[in-house]
N, C-alpha and C positions, 0 to 999 in steps of 0.2 A: 319493492325490496332490493334486486342488484342496482336498477335505476337509478334508487336514492341513493346506494354507498358508491357508486362511480360520479354523480354527482357530488355528495361531500367530498371525496376522493379529490376530483379538479378542481373544487374550489378551495380545498387546502393546498394542492401545487399551485395554485394560480398566485394564493398568497406568498409563498414561500418565491415562486416568480418575480414578483412584483417585488418585495423585500429585496431579491437581489439584484433588480435593475433602480433601483432608486435607493441605495447604498449611502446613508445621510451617517449613521451610526458608529462609522466606522473610520480610523484615523490611522495613520502608520507615522511614528515618530522613531527618536536613538535615543538610549540612554547609557551615558558610558561605554559606548560601544556596540551595545545590544540594539538591533534593530527589534523594533515592536509594531504588531498590528495588534489593536484594539477595536474589540464590538461592543459596545455598549450595549447591554439588555436591560428589562425591570427585574428580571429573575432573580431570586436568592441566590441558585446558583450559579458556581464562579467554575470553568474550565482554563487552566493553563499551561498550554503546550508549548515544550519546550523543543526545538529541535535542533539537535546538535547535526549537523551538514556534511556532508561528505557521505557517510555510510560505509560499504563498501571497499569503496575511494581511498579510505585513508588508513587500510589496511592491506595486509598482504599473505599469500598461503602460510606463512610462517606463523602470524597471528590473528586469522581471520578470529571475530567474533569476541576481541580482546575488550571494545567499547563494551559491549554488553555484560560481558564478563565485569567488567569492573563493576558496572553501575548495580550489576545482582548482589557483588559482595558486600558494595557500601546500604543496602536494605538490612544488613547485620550490625549495622553499627558507623555513628559518626564520632567525631570529636566533643559535641554536645550532646548527642542521644547516643549514648549506648545502646546495644541491642532490645533491651528489656525496655528502655523508656523510649524509645523510637517506635515500639510495638504498640504499647499503653499510650503514647500522644497521639496517634494514627485512631486507635480505634476509642479511646476519651473525642475525638471529633468529628469522627464518622466520617473522614477525610480520604482520599484514595491518591497514592503517588506510584505511578505504571511508567514499565518500561517497554517500547517496543520496538525494536531494531530494524532497521529497513536497508532495503540497494542504495536507497539514496541521502537517508540520514537516520540516527537515534530520535527516537521518542519519547522524551520523558514530561508524565502530564499529571497535572495536578487536577483533584475533581474535591472539591469541596465545596464550602457557602460562605455567602460573605462574610458574616458574623467567625469564621472560623481562618481564615484564609490566612491572618499573619499569623498564627501558629503553625499551621500548614506548609505555608511560604519558609519559615526559619528550616524545618527538617527537610524540604526540598532542597535548599540551597545548603545547608550542610551537607546531604551525599552528594553533591556536586563539588564542594567545595576544601572538605574534611572530610572524606571518609576514613575508618578506621585500617580498613584492609589488613587485619589479625590474620596471622599466619595459618591457626584453625578456620579463620573463617574461607582463609582464600581455598582451602585444600577441601572442604566441605562442598563450597558451589562448583567446584572442579569437578566434583565425582558424583553430583546432583545433573550436571548440563552432559556430562560424557555419558551417565545413564541414560538421558533423555535420547542423547540422540541414538547411542545401541540401537533403541527401544524402537528407532524408528521403520527399523523391518518390518516389526510389527502389524505396522500400517499401508496396506497398499496405497492409499493417498498420498500420505505423507512422503513412502519411498518416490510415488509419480512426480512427486511435486520437486524434490531433489534431481531424481537424474532429468527432469523437463529442463528445468536451469542451467546443468551443466554442460546438454548436449546444445540449449538454444544460445548460451552467450559463452562457449566456448572461449578463450583467447581474451576475454572481455573480464572486466572488474565486477560484472554481474556474475560470472562465474564463482566468486567471494561467497561463502554463505554469512550472514549476517550474524547467524547463532556461533557460527566454528563450526570443526567438524574433529572430531574425534583426537584427532592427528594436535591438531593447533591449541586445542584448550590443554592437550596433557603436556606441552611444551610451554605454556604462557606460564612465566613464574611473576613472584612476586614482586620482584625489583620490576619486572617490564608491567604489571598496571600501576605500580607508582609512578614511573617514566611516564607511562601514555596519559595517566591523571595529569602533569606536571607540564608537559607540550600541547597536550588537546583539549584540555577545558578552559581556553581564550573565547573573549568575546566576539569576536570575528566569524567565531561558527556556528554564531547563536541567532534563532531566530525562534521570538516568542508570541505567540497568539493567546490572548487572552481575552474571551467573552464571558462578560456577565456586568451584573451592576457594582461597579468599581469605578471609581474615579483615575481620572488619570495622573494625580498628584502621588497619589497612592499605590499606584504601579509604580511610578518614578521612584517613589520613596524606597519600596519593597527592593528594586536592582541596586537601587544607588548603593545603598547598606550591603548587600549580598554579592551578587554573582557580576555587579556593576565594577565588582574592585579586581577580578579576575586579569589575568594579563589578557594584550588587544590580541595579541598571536598576529599572521600573514595571511591567513587562510582568506581565499577568495571564492566565492561560490560558481561553480561554472557547470554547465550540460556536459552530462558523460559523452564521450564521443559516439557518432551513430557506427551500427555495426554494420560490419562489411556482407555483399550479398554474397551466400551459403548456399550449395546444392542440397537439398532433400535429402535427410537423413535419420536413422532411426537407433536408438539403442532399446533394448531388451535386458529387462529381468525376469529369467522363468522360474516362474512360481506355479505349485499344484492348486490353483484357486478355484472356488466355483463360476467365477466371473474372471473377466479381464477387464484392466484399468488403461485407458488410453488418452493420450496428455500429445496435441501438439502447439508449438511456437508459430506464431509468424511477424516477422518484426514488421512494425510499423513506423510512421513517420514522428519527427520530435513533435513533442507534444503540444507545442505553438507552431506546428505547421497548419497552414489551413484547408490540409487534407484531413485533421483530426476528427474536427467532427462530422464528415461524412463519414469514416470510418468508425467511428460509436456507432451511426444509425444504422450504418451497413452490417455490424457484429450483429445486430438486435434484430434485424430484418432475419438473417441467416440463422440466428437462435431460434426465433419463432418458427422458419421453415424445418429444421431440423429435429422440433418437438413434433411440430405437428406430423410429420412424415415416418419419423422412426419411432417416435414414441406412443403419439395416439394411433396412428393409422396401422403401423406394424407391430406395434407392443416387444421392440429388440431391445428395450433399456428403459431403465428408470430413471435415468439420469444424462442430456445430453444437453450441450449446451455451446453456443460463442459468444465469448466475453471480452470486452476491451480494457486492457489492464495501462491504466494512468501511470505512468512512470518515467524517470529520464530518459529510459527507454521507451516507448511505448510498444506493445504486440496483444495480438490477437490471439488467445488462448479458445482452440478447439479442446473439448473436452466429453468423455463418453465412457462407460462401464456397461460391460454388454458378453453375454454368453454366445453371441455370435459374430464376432468381430469382423468378420471376412464381408459380409452381408452388410454391415453396418458400417465401415469407412467406405465401403460402393455407395453407401445412398449419400452419404455425409459428401462426398467428391459431387456427386449428381447434384446438389444443392446447392453447391460453390460454383460448378461451371452454369447453373441456370440463373444465379445472381451475376455472374460475369456476362452472361449473350444475353440475356431476357430483357424486356424493355419493362421499367417500373414507372408507372403516370408518378407525377411528384404529386397531384391532386388525392390517388390514392395511399400517399405515404404520410399525409397530414396526419389522420388517424396515431398512425404508431407513432409518427414522430411525437406529437402530444403526449401520447400515452406516455411513452419512453421518459419525456422530461417530466411528468406529472409523478412517476414510479421513485425517478431520480431524487427529484426533491422530497418525497416522503419520507425515502430512506435515506435522507441528509436533513431531518430535521432539529436532531438533537443539537444541543450547543458544541457538543463534542466534534460531531460531524461539522459544525460550521467554523471551528476553529481549524478544522482540515482542510476545508476547502476555502479557505483563506490562505492559508499556508501553501497550499498545490498551486493555485493561480500566480501567488507570490514569486515561487520559486520555479512553476514551470514554463510561466507565461510572462513573467517579469515584472509584473504589477497584479496585486489583488483586485485593483480595480477590472481586471478581466472576468471575474467571474458576473460583473453587470452583462457583459457580452456572450454567455454562456447560452442562454438561452436562443437569443437573437441569434447565433451561429449555426444553433441546430435546426430552427426554423428555416433558414435560408436554405438547408440541404435540399438538393433535387433527385429525382431519378435519374439522372444522368449521371449526378455525381457520387452515385451509389454505385452505380454498374462500371464506372471508371475505378475508384479506389477499389472497388473488387480486382479489378483487371491487373490492376497495380499491385497491389498489396496480396494479396488472396495466393501464395506460392512458395515454395520452398521452405515446406514446413519442416522443422526441426521434431521428431517424434520423440517420445516415450512411452512404454509397452511394456506392463507389470502384468506376467499370467502364462496364456501359456503359448508360444511363436507358434506352434504348428495348426492353428488356428485362422492364422492369416497367409496370405500370400502377400512377400514380402515387396513385390514391385507393385503391391494396390497401396500400400503405404509411402512408396520411392517416385508414384507416378502421379501422386496425387496434384 
């Protein structure tokens, strides 16, 4: 049975890989200043992801989170769709319109069917173009968002993520939160929301990725009659500045917890760098080795990993939660040094690379994930066609490449620690 399941998984992964390598169903074009990437499928489900480019680089510490604030308030009513009407309309169609703020963009996404695309798009467009921004709605959303940020301290993992970003990206735009802070959200006024809408809802900031069984002519008509009428603006997408090399450092949040939460960030290369594929594989190798040694053999944790974070500023995230942090971090360090100093035969690396590719495509087989994959390649690698090279680039990684990138990048870790700091020697983290 296990062999059968593995065979089925590999077959599914191979299908996805073949689609990526011979993508003839995807085209790119511009409608009234809006860049469109469209993948035609036979499915009745349609995903339309609008990426408002810039992310945290569009904000300052004073107004961090303003875009997410604006779009969340727009959920409570627009010019054509007052609050109750908007909710009933979405419920009737069974469609969803979601907002996901991020470091490099804010995603406003439609998930609907071909038969309901017109009506769902009308609501989506009115949210962007004509939000009511009623004063009572602004205050209601503000209270909810500030309350959510205050509750972050109740979750060790949420606190860990916040501290990790603050220390890893100190001095860069990435240190700003896409959802804002208690201070920034408390000071953003309704007038500032309206000004942001006027100045920042421009077509030059927009990348629309649509996947589904929709004719191109329909997409062009929908854009041309709605968001294509917005001002062009002068925005030009560019990759964020690379981070300067900083020494290893650590920030503690001392709490009486039953376990300790530890997360470290390592700066990576630009996502279009030739080193990026090798670093993905190096992270996968390290993650597997740490799991085998720390979780399976030593039983020191229930969660340990090393993961590649694919953003405008790439990074490796080291994560563990444990009651024995000093021993565990020492073992993590050992595994990193073995990766840096040991020999890895390329042929022995091949099964792991194939498994990684298969799992990656299985994790990204939904049309929502396909849309995101196209957008990331367009923005981070300059062309959505770069996705066709994703598999070949990974397969070209050698054992020597893994050791080289481990030596180059696995250093200067910036740590966040939530728990009892007396359970770990400070030099254990600083000398990692």
